[in-house]
N, C-alpha and C positions, 0 to 999 in steps of 0.2 A: 504494499500499500504505499503510495507517495504521500509527501507532505500536504499537497493540496487536498487529498481525499480524507487525509486526517482532519485537517482543519474544517472542512466541510461536515464531517461527522460531528466534530465537537460543537461547532455553530448550531446545527440542527438540534443537537441535544441540549444546549443551553437555551436555545429558542423555545423548545418544548417545556423546559423547567419554568422560565420567565414567564411564558404564556399561561401557564397553570396558576402560577403564583398572581400574576396580574388579573386574571380571570376571578380568581378567589377573592382577592383584595377588592376589586371592583365590585363583586357581588355582595360582599358583606357591607361595604360602604353605602352601596345603594339601599340595601335593606335597612340599615341603621337610619340613613337619611329618609327613606319613606316613613319609618316608625315614628320618628321624631317629629316630621311634618304632619303626620295623621294625628298623632298626641295632641300636638299643639293647637291644631286647628279643632279638634274635639273639645279641649280644655277651653280654648278661645270662645267657642260657641256656648259652651255651659257657662263661662263667667259672664258673658253678654246677657244671656238668659235669666240668670239668677240676680244679677246686679242692676240690670235695666241700663246700663251704660256700655258703649261700645269700644270705649279707648282702651281699656286694660285687655280685653278679649281679643280685640283686632290687633294690638301691640304684640301680644304674645303669638299670635298666628302669624304675623309678619316675620318675627324673629326665627321661629321654627321653620317656616318656609325658606328663609334664607339659609338656615343651616341644612335643610334637606337638598337645596339647590347646589350648595357648596360641596356637600359630600357626594352628590351625584357627579359633579364635574371632576372631582379628585378621583372618584372610582373609575369614571371613564378614561382619565388619564393613566391609571394603573393599568387598565385593560389594553389601551393603545401602546403603552410602554412594553408590553409583552409580546406584541406582534412582531413578526419578522419584517425586516426592512423591505419596503414596496408592497406591502400586503395590508 
């Protein structure tokens, strides 16, 4: 086996591992983000309903929506980082 074939095999192995880790990380971050966003919207709606004011509940929902979006972006970055160049 020549050096080029060895390097290609190593690169494919590393890409497989980084792809798996990237996909796992991205999936976990997306799940956590979705959970935080859903929880914040639910609690925000409950606060709005029980207090009769929208400021606190809407503020909580706004913050948790931001967390959800941020985690989704970071998660997608992790997935993209694990992809082989050009794919």
